[in-house]
N, C-alpha and C positions, 0 to 999 in steps of 0.2 A: 951237605947235608940240609936233613929238612927241617925248617922250622915249627915245631910243634905249636908255637906260641898263635902262627896266624891261622889258626884252625879254632880261634877261642868263640869269635861270634858265630861260626858254620855249627859249634858244637852246643852254643847256646839255643840256637833256633831249631836245633833237632836235624840237621842237614846232613850231618855224616853218615856215613856208612857202617854197619854193623863193627868191620875192621876196623877202620877210621877211628869210630869213636872209642875202641878200646885202648889204642894207643897213646887217643888223647888222654882218656883216665890215667894209665900209667901215666904220660907225663905229667898230670898232676901231680903226682906223690910227689915228684921232685922240683916242681916249679911254683915257690909259694906265688908268685907275682900271677898267674892266671890261675893259683888257686884262690888268691882274695877277689879275684875280678868274679869267679865263678860265684861263691859264695853273697860277694855284694850286691849280683844280680839279680840274684836268688828272692834274696832278702826285700831288692827293691820290689818284685815280682810281685811275691805276696800281699807287700803296702799296698799295692796300686789295687789288688785282687779284694781286698776288704774296704779300704775306703775310699774309692771312688765310687761316685752317684751319680746313677743317672740320668742325663741334666737334658736338654737340647743344646744340640752342638752347631755353633755359629758356624757361618759360611768362611770364616777369614780365622778356622780354625788351623790347617796344616802352616799359614803365614806365621801366626802369632808362637807355636810351639819353636820354628826355626828359629824365626827371630830372639826368642827368650834364650838358646841355647850357644848358637854362635855369633851375634851382633854382641861386639865385643861396648858398645854405649848404648848401655840400658838404662843408665841414669838416665840419657836424654830423652829416652823411650819413657818412663815414667812421666816427666813431664811434660809432651807431649799432647798427652792425651786424660784426660780424667778419669780413674781408677772404676772400673766395673767389674761384676760378680764372676764373668771366665777369665778376666785380667789378674783378677785377686788370687781365682784357684791355681791358676797355670803359676805365677808368683812363688807360692806355698809351697808347690813340686818340684818347681826349678832351683828354689833357691835349700830344699833338703837333697838335690841331687848333686849340687855344684859343691858342697860343701862334705858330703861323705864320698863322691865316685867319682873314678878320673874318668878322660875324654871318654875310652872306649866304652865305658859302661853306660856315659849319658848317651853318647849315640845309637848306642843297642837299644837303650831304655827308650829314649824319646822316641824311637820305631814302633817300640810295644805300646807304649802311649797312645801316638795316632790310630795303634792297628784296636785299641782298646774301644777307643772313642768312634773309629770308623764303624764296627761292630754295635756299641749303642745305638748309632745311629740308623745303619742299617733294620736292626731290630724295631725303632721308630716309625721310616716308611714301611716295615712288612704290616706292623700296627694299623697303619691308613690305611695301608692297601685292604686288608681284610675286613676293616669297619666300612671302608666303600663297598667291597663284596657285599657285606652283609646286610648295608644299606638297598644295593640294588635288588636282593633278592626277597626284600620285603615287600615288594610290587606282586602283586596276584593277577597270575594270566589269566583275562577273560576272554569267554568264546561269546563272539558278538553278534557271528551267523553263518551258515553254511550253507555252501551251495552244490547243487549236482551236476555234474557233468556227464553227457552223453553224446558219444562220437557219431561220427557220419561220411557217408563217402566211403574212402577207402577204410576209414576208420571204424568202422560202424561197431563192430565186438569192442571198442575200446570204451573206457569210461573212466570217469575218477570224481573225487571230492576235492571241493576247496574249504579252508576253514580261515575266518577271517578272525586273529585275534590281538587283544590290547595289553600290552603291559607298560602302567606308566602312562608315559605321555606318548608310545611308541604304538604303532598298529601294524601288525605282519598279515599278510596272507600266504597259506603254507596250501600245498595242494599235490594231492598224491594221485597217479594213473596207474592204469592199468591195462593190459592188452590191446598196447600202442604197436599199431606196424613200424616194423624195424627202419631207419631213414639208411639214406644211401651217401657214400660221400661228404659233401659239405653240410647234405639236408637236416634241417634240425625242425622242431616243437617250437612254435612261439606262442608267447598266450599273451592276449592281450585286455585290456580292461575298457568297456564300453562305457561311454558317460553322454548323454545328448547327442548320440551320433559322432563323439568322438572316440579314438582309439589310444589307449596309453600302452607302450612293449611296457609287460610286467617281467620280461626275462624268457631264456629260451633253452632247449635241454633235449638232452638224447636218450629215449627209453635204454636200458639194457636189455639182455639177450631173452630176456624172460615177457618182455615188454612191459618194464614197469617204469614209472620214473617219480621224480619228486623234483618239487620246487618250493622256497623263499622269495618272497617279495615283500621289501619295507615300505608301506604308501610314506609319500610325503606328507609334510604337514598340510590339513584339511583338505588332502586327496580323497576323494570318493569315488563309486562306479555302482553299477546298475546290472549289469552282467559281466560275464566271463567268454573269452573266445578265444579258443587254440586254432591254431595254420599250418600247412606243412611250408617251410619256406626253402627253397634252394640255396639262400646262404642265411647266418645269421644276423641279429642285429640290427634288422630294418626298421626303418621311421613308422613305414605305412606295411599293409598286407601286399603281398604280391603273389602268395599261392594259396591254392585251395583252402575252404575250412572244412576241419577237421572233427570238429567238436566243440560245443556249447552249454551253456548252462542254463538249466531248464527254467 
């Protein structure tokens, strides 16, 4: 014989199928115990939805809720630590729960309470993230300088344009290429930043079938350069050029 009373928590959480839900609702007509539980929980849910204020959720939320519900020695806990606003808040609701509801209702309501505060905390985190994004977008992107790149040797028909951009404290180099000869096997085009005879690797790229390429590079703090060179390398990520130069800034 099926014990429909066991489906009480699933019915409250709306986890039953339509057929099971209809069967349980027929069971409610004849079972006063389950009917009282459902009425009590619905009443408590409305109480929570109207009476809970949005507050900062303490890191000890879960442990404090579970302690108040399941710890039989609550008197000792009250004397152990001076009361604070968050603890008084929990005492208010736990006291109401223990007077009005059964252990089953308490357990389910405790879960609902934690879910409610979890949603509040997620909303708070989302607001902080949006504020961070808004703060970041306050920066205005500034064009510092532009470099024209001209192809040579096997890439004589290639050309490109480099843009040095500043956003807040960050400086980035954005380069677009066109008419680049295709590469073979592991070959790549490698970009170099030149300063006083020194070369700094700014990344590699392979052009698409139309000979177009795109590269971005974020400069380190206080890093600068005078010219830009591009070489065709047999292997990627060399620390120094090994292949021939195929493009340079004018």
